[in-house]
Structure formats: C-alpha cells, structure tokens
PDB file of N, CA, C and O in Angstrom:
ATOM      1  N   UNK A   1     -28.480 -32.712 119.824  1.00  0.00           N
ATOM      2  CA  UNK A   1     -28.725 -31.712 118.793  1.00  0.00           C
ATOM      3  C   UNK A   1     -28.733 -32.370 117.426  1.00  0.00           C
ATOM      4  O   UNK A   1     -27.982 -33.311 117.170  1.00  0.00           O
ATOM      5  N   UNK A   2     -29.579 -31.872 116.566  1.00  0.00           N
ATOM      6  CA  UNK A   2     -29.588 -32.443 115.228  1.00  0.00           C
ATOM      7  C   UNK A   2     -28.859 -31.523 114.250  1.00  0.00           C
ATOM      8  O   UNK A   2     -28.532 -30.381 114.574  1.00  0.00           O
ATOM      9  N   UNK A   3     -28.614 -32.037 113.061  1.00  0.00           N
ATOM     10  CA  UNK A   3     -27.818 -31.303 112.069  1.00  0.00           C
ATOM     11  C   UNK A   3     -28.484 -29.995 111.662  1.00  0.00           C
ATOM     12  O   UNK A   3     -27.801 -28.997 111.436  1.00  0.00           O
ATOM     13  N   UNK A   4     -29.802 -29.991 111.566  1.00  0.00           N
ATOM     14  CA  UNK A   4     -30.499 -28.781 111.131  1.00  0.00           C
ATOM     15  C   UNK A   4     -30.320 -27.640 112.133  1.00  0.00           C
ATOM     16  O   UNK A   4     -30.102 -26.497 111.731  1.00  0.00           O
ATOM     17  N   UNK A   5     -30.408 -27.931 113.412  1.00  0.00           N
ATOM     18  CA  UNK A   5     -30.249 -26.858 114.398  1.00  0.00           C
ATOM     19  C   UNK A   5     -28.809 -26.368 114.464  1.00  0.00           C
ATOM     20  O   UNK A   5     -28.568 -25.179 114.669  1.00  0.00           O
ATOM     21  N   UNK A   6     -27.863 -27.261 114.293  1.00  0.00           N
ATOM     22  CA  UNK A   6     -26.455 -26.857 114.270  1.00  0.00           C
ATOM     23  C   UNK A   6     -26.188 -25.980 113.054  1.00  0.00           C
ATOM     24  O   UNK A   6     -25.519 -24.952 113.158  1.00  0.00           O
ATOM     25  N   UNK A   7     -26.713 -26.390 111.898  1.00  0.00           N
ATOM     26  CA  UNK A   7     -26.525 -25.606 110.673  1.00  0.00           C
ATOM     27  C   UNK A   7     -27.214 -24.249 110.777  1.00  0.00           C
ATOM     28  O   UNK A   7     -26.680 -23.248 110.301  1.00  0.00           O
ATOM     29  N   UNK A   8     -28.378 -24.207 111.386  1.00  0.00           N
ATOM     30  CA  UNK A   8     -29.089 -22.929 111.553  1.00  0.00           C
ATOM     31  C   UNK A   8     -28.277 -21.985 112.442  1.00  0.00           C
ATOM     32  O   UNK A   8     -28.204 -20.787 112.169  1.00  0.00           O
ATOM     33  N   UNK A   9     -27.678 -22.511 113.489  1.00  0.00           N
ATOM     34  CA  UNK A   9     -26.821 -21.695 114.344  1.00  0.00           C
ATOM     35  C   UNK A   9     -25.584 -21.203 113.608  1.00  0.00           C
ATOM     36  O   UNK A   9     -25.183 -20.048 113.751  1.00  0.00           O
ATOM     37  N   UNK A  10     -24.990 -22.080 112.829  1.00  0.00           N
ATOM     38  CA  UNK A  10     -23.826 -21.690 112.034  1.00  0.00           C
ATOM     39  C   UNK A  10     -24.176 -20.647 110.991  1.00  0.00           C
ATOM     40  O   UNK A  10     -23.389 -19.741 110.714  1.00  0.00           O
ATOM     41  N   UNK A  11     -25.364 -20.780 110.413  1.00  0.00           N
ATOM     42  CA  UNK A  11     -25.834 -19.817 109.421  1.00  0.00           C
ATOM     43  C   UNK A  11     -26.028 -18.442 110.066  1.00  0.00           C
ATOM     44  O   UNK A  11     -25.606 -17.428 109.511  1.00  0.00           O
ATOM     45  N   UNK A  12     -26.652 -18.413 111.211  1.00  0.00           N
ATOM     46  CA  UNK A  12     -26.858 -17.143 111.916  1.00  0.00           C
ATOM     47  C   UNK A  12     -25.524 -16.503 112.296  1.00  0.00           C
ATOM     48  O   UNK A  12     -25.356 -15.290 112.178  1.00  0.00           O
ATOM     49  N   UNK A  13     -24.587 -17.317 112.749  1.00  0.00           N
ATOM     50  CA  UNK A  13     -23.267 -16.808 113.125  1.00  0.00           C
ATOM     51  C   UNK A  13     -22.536 -16.227 111.918  1.00  0.00           C
ATOM     52  O   UNK A  13     -21.951 -15.148 112.010  1.00  0.00           O
ATOM     53  N   UNK A  14     -22.564 -16.927 110.798  1.00  0.00           N
ATOM     54  CA  UNK A  14     -21.879 -16.456 109.591  1.00  0.00           C
ATOM     55  C   UNK A  14     -22.502 -15.166 109.072  1.00  0.00           C
ATOM     56  O   UNK A  14     -21.791 -14.260 108.637  1.00  0.00           O
ATOM     57  N   UNK A  15     -23.814 -15.082 109.116  1.00  0.00           N
ATOM     58  CA  UNK A  15     -24.477 -13.867 108.653  1.00  0.00           C
ATOM     59  C   UNK A  15     -24.142 -12.680 109.561  1.00  0.00           C
ATOM     60  O   UNK A  15     -23.974 -11.556 109.088  1.00  0.00           O
ATOM     61  N   UNK A  16     -24.047 -12.940 110.855  1.00  0.00           N
ATOM     62  CA  UNK A  16     -23.676 -11.878 111.796  1.00  0.00           C
ATOM     63  C   UNK A  16     -22.241 -11.420 111.548  1.00  0.00           C
ATOM     64  O   UNK A  16     -21.958 -10.222 111.584  1.00  0.00           O
ATOM     65  N   UNK A  17     -21.329 -12.369 111.297  1.00  0.00           N
ATOM     66  CA  UNK A  17     -19.939 -12.005 110.998  1.00  0.00           C
ATOM     67  C   UNK A  17     -19.856 -11.138 109.745  1.00  0.00           C
ATOM     68  O   UNK A  17     -19.118 -10.154 109.708  1.00  0.00           O
ATOM     69  N   UNK A  18     -20.623 -11.513 108.717  1.00  0.00           N
ATOM     70  CA  UNK A  18     -20.628 -10.748 107.478  1.00  0.00           C
ATOM     71  C   UNK A  18     -21.132  -9.330 107.729  1.00  0.00           C
ATOM     72  O   UNK A  18     -20.523  -8.360 107.277  1.00  0.00           O
ATOM     73  N   UNK A  19     -22.238  -9.214 108.447  1.00  0.00           N
ATOM     74  CA  UNK A  19     -22.831  -7.905 108.742  1.00  0.00           C
ATOM     75  C   UNK A  19     -21.882  -7.031 109.564  1.00  0.00           C
ATOM     76  O   UNK A  19     -21.740  -5.839 109.292  1.00  0.00           O
ATOM     77  N   UNK A  20     -21.238  -7.620 110.563  1.00  0.00           N
ATOM     78  CA  UNK A  20     -20.304  -6.862 111.393  1.00  0.00           C
ATOM     79  C   UNK A  20     -19.118  -6.363 110.568  1.00  0.00           C
ATOM     80  O   UNK A  20     -18.670  -5.230 110.741  1.00  0.00           O
ATOM     81  N   UNK A  21     -18.618  -7.207 109.679  1.00  0.00           N
ATOM     82  CA  UNK A  21     -17.505  -6.806 108.821  1.00  0.00           C
ATOM     83  C   UNK A  21     -17.926  -5.673 107.889  1.00  0.00           C
ATOM     84  O   UNK A  21     -17.185  -4.708 107.702  1.00  0.00           O
ATOM     85  N   UNK A  22     -19.100  -5.795 107.314  1.00  0.00           N
ATOM     86  CA  UNK A  22     -19.594  -4.738 106.433  1.00  0.00           C
ATOM     87  C   UNK A  22     -19.770  -3.430 107.189  1.00  0.00           C
ATOM     88  O   UNK A  22     -19.469  -2.358 106.664  1.00  0.00           O
ATOM     89  N   UNK A  23     -20.251  -3.516 108.409  1.00  0.00           N
ATOM     90  CA  UNK A  23     -20.439  -2.312 109.229  1.00  0.00           C
ATOM     91  C   UNK A  23     -19.101  -1.656 109.562  1.00  0.00           C
ATOM     92  O   UNK A  23     -18.972  -0.433 109.510  1.00  0.00           O
ATOM     93  N   UNK A  24     -18.100  -2.481 109.907  1.00  0.00           N
ATOM     94  CA  UNK A  24     -16.774  -1.922 110.194  1.00  0.00           C
ATOM     95  C   UNK A  24     -16.204  -1.210 108.961  1.00  0.00           C
ATOM     96  O   UNK A  24     -15.594  -0.149 109.084  1.00  0.00           O
ATOM     97  N   UNK A  25     -16.403  -1.793 107.780  1.00  0.00           N
ATOM     98  CA  UNK A  25     -15.912  -1.181 106.548  1.00  0.00           C
ATOM     99  C   UNK A  25     -16.664   0.111 106.259  1.00  0.00           C
ATOM    100  O   UNK A  25     -16.068   1.085 105.797  1.00  0.00           O
ATOM    101  N   UNK A  26     -17.964   0.130 106.524  1.00  0.00           N
ATOM    102  CA  UNK A  26     -18.741   1.348 106.297  1.00  0.00           C
ATOM    103  C   UNK A  26     -18.295   2.463 107.232  1.00  0.00           C
ATOM    104  O   UNK A  26     -18.285   3.631 106.842  1.00  0.00           O
ATOM    105  N   UNK A  27     -17.928   2.118 108.453  1.00  0.00           N
ATOM    106  CA  UNK A  27     -17.500   3.122 109.431  1.00  0.00           C
ATOM    107  C   UNK A  27     -16.106   3.660 109.137  1.00  0.00           C
ATOM    108  O   UNK A  27     -15.843   4.843 109.355  1.00  0.00           O
ATOM    109  N   UNK A  28     -15.221   2.819 108.651  1.00  0.00           N
ATOM    110  CA  UNK A  28     -13.838   3.221 108.359  1.00  0.00           C
ATOM    111  C   UNK A  28     -13.391   2.501 107.085  1.00  0.00           C
ATOM    112  O   UNK A  28     -12.727   1.467 107.164  1.00  0.00           O
ATOM    113  N   UNK A  29     -13.745   3.034 105.915  1.00  0.00           N
ATOM    114  CA  UNK A  29     -13.542   2.320 104.646  1.00  0.00           C
ATOM    115  C   UNK A  29     -12.111   1.880 104.345  1.00  0.00           C
ATOM    116  O   UNK A  29     -11.913   0.840 103.718  1.00  0.00           O
ATOM    117  N   UNK A  30     -11.126   2.635 104.769  1.00  0.00           N
ATOM    118  CA  UNK A  30      -9.750   2.303 104.392  1.00  0.00           C
ATOM    119  C   UNK A  30      -8.967   1.605 105.495  1.00  0.00           C
ATOM    120  O   UNK A  30      -7.805   1.254 105.291  1.00  0.00           O
ATOM    121  N   UNK A  31      -9.571   1.399 106.646  1.00  0.00           N
ATOM    122  CA  UNK A  31      -8.886   0.713 107.742  1.00  0.00           C
ATOM    123  C   UNK A  31      -9.022  -0.795 107.567  1.00  0.00           C
ATOM    124  O   UNK A  31     -10.125  -1.336 107.654  1.00  0.00           O
ATOM    125  N   UNK A  32      -7.908  -1.470 107.322  1.00  0.00           N
ATOM    126  CA  UNK A  32      -7.878  -2.931 107.292  1.00  0.00           C
ATOM    127  C   UNK A  32      -8.853  -3.533 106.276  1.00  0.00           C
ATOM    128  O   UNK A  32      -9.513  -4.534 106.554  1.00  0.00           O
ATOM    129  N   UNK A  33      -8.934  -2.921 105.116  1.00  0.00           N
ATOM    130  CA  UNK A  33      -9.872  -3.358 104.084  1.00  0.00           C
ATOM    131  C   UNK A  33      -9.626  -4.802 103.651  1.00  0.00           C
ATOM    132  O   UNK A  33     -10.570  -5.560 103.429  1.00  0.00           O
ATOM    133  N   UNK A  34      -8.357  -5.174 103.532  1.00  0.00           N
ATOM    134  CA  UNK A  34      -8.038  -6.530 103.072  1.00  0.00           C
ATOM    135  C   UNK A  34      -8.565  -7.577 104.050  1.00  0.00           C
ATOM    136  O   UNK A  34      -9.157  -8.574 103.638  1.00  0.00           O
ATOM    137  N   UNK A  35      -8.351  -7.350 105.336  1.00  0.00           N
ATOM    138  CA  UNK A  35      -8.813  -8.313 106.341  1.00  0.00           C
ATOM    139  C   UNK A  35     -10.330  -8.395 106.362  1.00  0.00           C
ATOM    140  O   UNK A  35     -10.894  -9.471 106.563  1.00  0.00           O
ATOM    141  N   UNK A  36     -10.991  -7.269 106.156  1.00  0.00           N
ATOM    142  CA  UNK A  36     -12.458  -7.284 106.145  1.00  0.00           C
ATOM    143  C   UNK A  36     -12.986  -8.026 104.922  1.00  0.00           C
ATOM    144  O   UNK A  36     -13.997  -8.723 105.014  1.00  0.00           O
ATOM    145  N   UNK A  37     -12.324  -7.887 103.789  1.00  0.00           N
ATOM    146  CA  UNK A  37     -12.748  -8.635 102.591  1.00  0.00           C
ATOM    147  C   UNK A  37     -12.569 -10.139 102.815  1.00  0.00           C
ATOM    148  O   UNK A  37     -13.431 -10.932 102.438  1.00  0.00           O
ATOM    149  N   UNK A  38     -11.461 -10.522 103.421  1.00  0.00           N
ATOM    150  CA  UNK A  38     -11.237 -11.936 103.728  1.00  0.00           C
ATOM    151  C   UNK A  38     -12.317 -12.443 104.688  1.00  0.00           C
ATOM    152  O   UNK A  38     -12.835 -13.547 104.519  1.00  0.00           O
ATOM    153  N   UNK A  39     -12.652 -11.637 105.688  1.00  0.00           N
ATOM    154  CA  UNK A  39     -13.692 -12.019 106.652  1.00  0.00           C
ATOM    155  C   UNK A  39     -15.031 -12.254 105.947  1.00  0.00           C
ATOM    156  O   UNK A  39     -15.739 -13.214 106.249  1.00  0.00           O
ATOM    157  N   UNK A  40     -15.368 -11.375 105.011  1.00  0.00           N
ATOM    158  CA  UNK A  40     -16.648 -11.531 104.294  1.00  0.00           C
ATOM    159  C   UNK A  40     -16.630 -12.742 103.372  1.00  0.00           C
ATOM    160  O   UNK A  40     -17.642 -13.429 103.235  1.00  0.00           O
ATOM    161  N   UNK A  41     -15.503 -13.010 102.743  1.00  0.00           N
ATOM    162  CA  UNK A  41     -15.399 -14.198 101.884  1.00  0.00           C
ATOM    163  C   UNK A  41     -15.536 -15.467 102.726  1.00  0.00           C
ATOM    164  O   UNK A  41     -16.210 -16.413 102.319  1.00  0.00           O
ATOM    165  N   UNK A  42     -14.898 -15.488 103.900  1.00  0.00           N
ATOM    166  CA  UNK A  42     -15.022 -16.641 104.794  1.00  0.00           C
ATOM    167  C   UNK A  42     -16.456 -16.797 105.292  1.00  0.00           C
ATOM    168  O   UNK A  42     -16.966 -17.914 105.378  1.00  0.00           O
ATOM    169  N   UNK A  43     -17.105 -15.686 105.617  1.00  0.00           N
ATOM    170  CA  UNK A  43     -18.491 -15.749 106.080  1.00  0.00           C
ATOM    171  C   UNK A  43     -19.397 -16.265 104.971  1.00  0.00           C
ATOM    172  O   UNK A  43     -20.308 -17.051 105.229  1.00  0.00           O
ATOM    173  N   UNK A  44     -19.155 -15.828 103.741  1.00  0.00           N
ATOM    174  CA  UNK A  44     -19.958 -16.298 102.600  1.00  0.00           C
ATOM    175  C   UNK A  44     -19.785 -17.804 102.412  1.00  0.00           C
ATOM    176  O   UNK A  44     -20.760 -18.515 102.169  1.00  0.00           O
ATOM    177  N   UNK A  45     -18.560 -18.288 102.523  1.00  0.00           N
ATOM    178  CA  UNK A  45     -18.314 -19.726 102.393  1.00  0.00           C
ATOM    179  C   UNK A  45     -19.005 -20.498 103.514  1.00  0.00           C
ATOM    180  O   UNK A  45     -19.533 -21.587 103.288  1.00  0.00           O
ATOM    181  N   UNK A  46     -19.002 -19.938 104.714  1.00  0.00           N
ATOM    182  CA  UNK A  46     -19.669 -20.578 105.846  1.00  0.00           C
ATOM    183  C   UNK A  46     -21.183 -20.625 105.637  1.00  0.00           C
ATOM    184  O   UNK A  46     -21.823 -21.628 105.953  1.00  0.00           O
ATOM    185  N   UNK A  47     -21.753 -19.546 105.108  1.00  0.00           N
ATOM    186  CA  UNK A  47     -23.189 -19.540 104.794  1.00  0.00           C
ATOM    187  C   UNK A  47     -23.501 -20.648 103.793  1.00  0.00           C
ATOM    188  O   UNK A  47     -24.450 -21.408 103.982  1.00  0.00           O
ATOM    189  N   UNK A  48     -22.712 -20.739 102.742  1.00  0.00           N
ATOM    190  CA  UNK A  48     -22.936 -21.772 101.715  1.00  0.00           C
ATOM    191  C   UNK A  48     -22.841 -23.179 102.302  1.00  0.00           C
ATOM    192  O   UNK A  48     -23.657 -24.045 101.986  1.00  0.00           O
ATOM    193  N   UNK A  49     -21.850 -23.400 103.149  1.00  0.00           N
ATOM    194  CA  UNK A  49     -21.683 -24.725 103.752  1.00  0.00           C
ATOM    195  C   UNK A  49     -22.859 -25.074 104.664  1.00  0.00           C
ATOM    196  O   UNK A  49     -23.348 -26.203 104.639  1.00  0.00           O
ATOM    197  N   UNK A  50     -23.315 -24.113 105.464  1.00  0.00           N
ATOM    198  CA  UNK A  50     -24.435 -24.383 106.362  1.00  0.00           C
ATOM    199  C   UNK A  50     -25.739 -24.597 105.600  1.00  0.00           C
ATOM    200  O   UNK A  50     -26.572 -25.401 106.018  1.00  0.00           O
ATOM    201  N   UNK A  51     -25.924 -23.894 104.500  1.00  0.00           N
ATOM    202  CA  UNK A  51     -27.103 -24.132 103.665  1.00  0.00           C
ATOM    203  C   UNK A  51     -27.053 -25.538 103.073  1.00  0.00           C
ATOM    204  O   UNK A  51     -28.076 -26.217 102.992  1.00  0.00           O
ATOM    205  N   UNK A  52     -25.870 -25.972 102.661  1.00  0.00           N
ATOM    206  CA  UNK A  52     -25.735 -27.329 102.131  1.00  0.00           C
ATOM    207  C   UNK A  52     -26.085 -28.368 103.195  1.00  0.00           C
ATOM    208  O   UNK A  52     -26.718 -29.379 102.890  1.00  0.00           O
ATOM    209  N   UNK A  53     -25.679 -28.126 104.432  1.00  0.00           N
ATOM    210  CA  UNK A  53     -26.016 -29.044 105.531  1.00  0.00           C
ATOM    211  C   UNK A  53     -27.526 -29.075 105.742  1.00  0.00           C
ATOM    212  O   UNK A  53     -28.106 -30.145 105.927  1.00  0.00           O
ATOM    213  N   UNK A  54     -28.165 -27.903 105.714  1.00  0.00           N
ATOM    214  CA  UNK A  54     -29.627 -27.848 105.874  1.00  0.00           C
ATOM    215  C   UNK A  54     -30.337 -28.616 104.761  1.00  0.00           C
ATOM    216  O   UNK A  54     -31.290 -29.351 105.019  1.00  0.00           O
ATOM    217  N   UNK A  55     -29.876 -28.445 103.538  1.00  0.00           N
ATOM    218  CA  UNK A  55     -30.489 -29.170 102.408  1.00  0.00           C
ATOM    219  C   UNK A  55     -30.307 -30.675 102.564  1.00  0.00           C
ATOM    220  O   UNK A  55     -31.238 -31.445 102.328  1.00  0.00           O
ATOM    221  N   UNK A  56     -29.113 -31.089 102.960  1.00  0.00           N
ATOM    222  CA  UNK A  56     -28.847 -32.513 103.132  1.00  0.00           C
ATOM    223  C   UNK A  56     -29.703 -33.090 104.257  1.00  0.00           C
ATOM    224  O   UNK A  56     -30.242 -34.189 104.122  1.00  0.00           O
ATOM    225  N   UNK A  57     -29.830 -32.366 105.353  1.00  0.00           N
ATOM    226  CA  UNK A  57     -30.670 -32.830 106.464  1.00  0.00           C
ATOM    227  C   UNK A  57     -32.122 -32.949 106.018  1.00  0.00           C
ATOM    228  O   UNK A  57     -32.816 -33.891 106.399  1.00  0.00           O
ATOM    229  N   UNK A  58     -32.578 -32.002 105.216  1.00  0.00           N
ATOM    230  CA  UNK A  58     -33.946 -32.048 104.697  1.00  0.00           C
ATOM    231  C   UNK A  58     -34.126 -33.248 103.766  1.00  0.00           C
ATOM    232  O   UNK A  58     -35.135 -33.949 103.844  1.00  0.00           O
ATOM    233  N   UNK A  59     -33.158 -33.482 102.894  1.00  0.00           N
ATOM    234  CA  UNK A  59     -33.222 -34.633 101.988  1.00  0.00           C
ATOM    235  C   UNK A  59     -33.234 -35.953 102.772  1.00  0.00           C
ATOM    236  O   UNK A  59     -33.975 -36.876 102.434  1.00  0.00           O
ATOM    237  N   UNK A  60     -32.415 -36.030 103.808  1.00  0.00           N
ATOM    238  CA  UNK A  60     -32.361 -37.251 104.615  1.00  0.00           C
ATOM    239  C   UNK A  60     -33.671 -37.482 105.344  1.00  0.00           C
ATOM    240  O   UNK A  60     -34.146 -38.615 105.417  1.00  0.00           O
ATOM    241  N   UNK A  61     -34.264 -36.420 105.886  1.00  0.00           N
ATOM    242  CA  UNK A  61     -35.553 -36.559 106.574  1.00  0.00           C
ATOM    243  C   UNK A  61     -36.618 -36.993 105.578  1.00  0.00           C
ATOM    244  O   UNK A  61     -37.458 -37.834 105.899  1.00  0.00           O
ATOM    245  N   UNK A  62     -36.594 -36.439 104.390  1.00  0.00           N
ATOM    246  CA  UNK A  62     -37.547 -36.844 103.354  1.00  0.00           C
ATOM    247  C   UNK A  62     -37.378 -38.302 102.972  1.00  0.00           C
ATOM    248  O   UNK A  62     -38.363 -39.022 102.811  1.00  0.00           O
ATOM    249  N   UNK A  63     -36.124 -38.745 102.826  1.00  0.00           N
ATOM    250  CA  UNK A  63     -35.884 -40.141 102.486  1.00  0.00           C
ATOM    251  C   UNK A  63     -36.352 -41.076 103.600  1.00  0.00           C
ATOM    252  O   UNK A  63     -36.884 -42.154 103.333  1.00  0.00           O
ATOM    253  N   UNK A  64     -36.155 -40.661 104.829  1.00  0.00           N
ATOM    254  CA  UNK A  64     -36.605 -41.467 105.967  1.00  0.00           C
ATOM    255  C   UNK A  64     -38.125 -41.575 105.973  1.00  0.00           C
ATOM    256  O   UNK A  64     -38.677 -42.653 106.194  1.00  0.00           O
ATOM    257  N   UNK A  65     -38.791 -40.463 105.731  1.00  0.00           N
ATOM    258  CA  UNK A  65     -40.254 -40.493 105.679  1.00  0.00           C
ATOM    259  C   UNK A  65     -40.749 -41.361 104.524  1.00  0.00           C
ATOM    260  O   UNK A  65     -41.755 -42.059 104.653  1.00  0.00           O
ATOM    261  N   UNK A  66     -40.046 -41.316 103.402  1.00  0.00           N
ATOM    262  CA  UNK A  66     -40.430 -42.150 102.265  1.00  0.00           C
ATOM    263  C   UNK A  66     -40.307 -43.628 102.582  1.00  0.00           C
ATOM    264  O   UNK A  66     -41.085 -44.436 102.076  1.00  0.00           O
ATOM    265  N   UNK A  67     -39.336 -43.993 103.415  1.00  0.00           N
ATOM    266  CA  UNK A  67     -39.164 -45.401 103.787  1.00  0.00           C
ATOM    267  C   UNK A  67     -40.333 -45.895 104.617  1.00  0.00           C
ATOM    268  O   UNK A  67     -40.706 -47.065 104.535  1.00  0.00           O
ATOM    269  N   UNK A  68     -40.908 -45.018 105.408  1.00  0.00           N
ATOM    270  CA  UNK A  68     -42.007 -45.429 106.288  1.00  0.00           C
ATOM    271  C   UNK A  68     -43.377 -45.192 105.660  1.00  0.00           C
ATOM    272  O   UNK A  68     -44.396 -45.501 106.277  1.00  0.00           O
ATOM    273  N   UNK A  69     -43.418 -44.659 104.463  1.00  0.00           N
ATOM    274  CA  UNK A  69     -44.705 -44.396 103.810  1.00  0.00           C
ATOM    275  C   UNK A  69     -45.232 -45.620 103.090  1.00  0.00           C
ATOM    276  O   UNK A  69     -46.305 -45.569 102.489  1.00  0.00           O
TER     277      UNK A  69
END
C-alpha cells in the first residue's frame, strides 16, 4: 500500500466519524454533548493530518518525476 491510499482511507474514516457524531448530536442535542464535541475535534485533526500526508505524497511523487525528467 502506498501513503496516498492509506491517507485517503484515513480521510474517509475521519469524515465518517465526524458525520456520525454530528448526527448523534442532532438526534439528541443534550446527551453527551461534551464527548461528541471531543469526537468532532479529533476527527477534524485526523482530516487535517491525512490531508497533509496526501500533499506530502503528491510533492514526493512530483519530485521523483522531476528527477527523471
């Protein structure tokens, strides 16, 4: 597996976690609000980290192609 596919999977997972947390809060706004906010903050951080991995993988592939050009 390469870094881009791993990051894409992590990105999809984090986005799903965020959506599920938001849905739980919409269904029961006052039930466990603090834990749901923490879950969304963690999911947001995971999205940011996976995007950074995707950018780095893209930069590395570009640099590799530049070496062979």
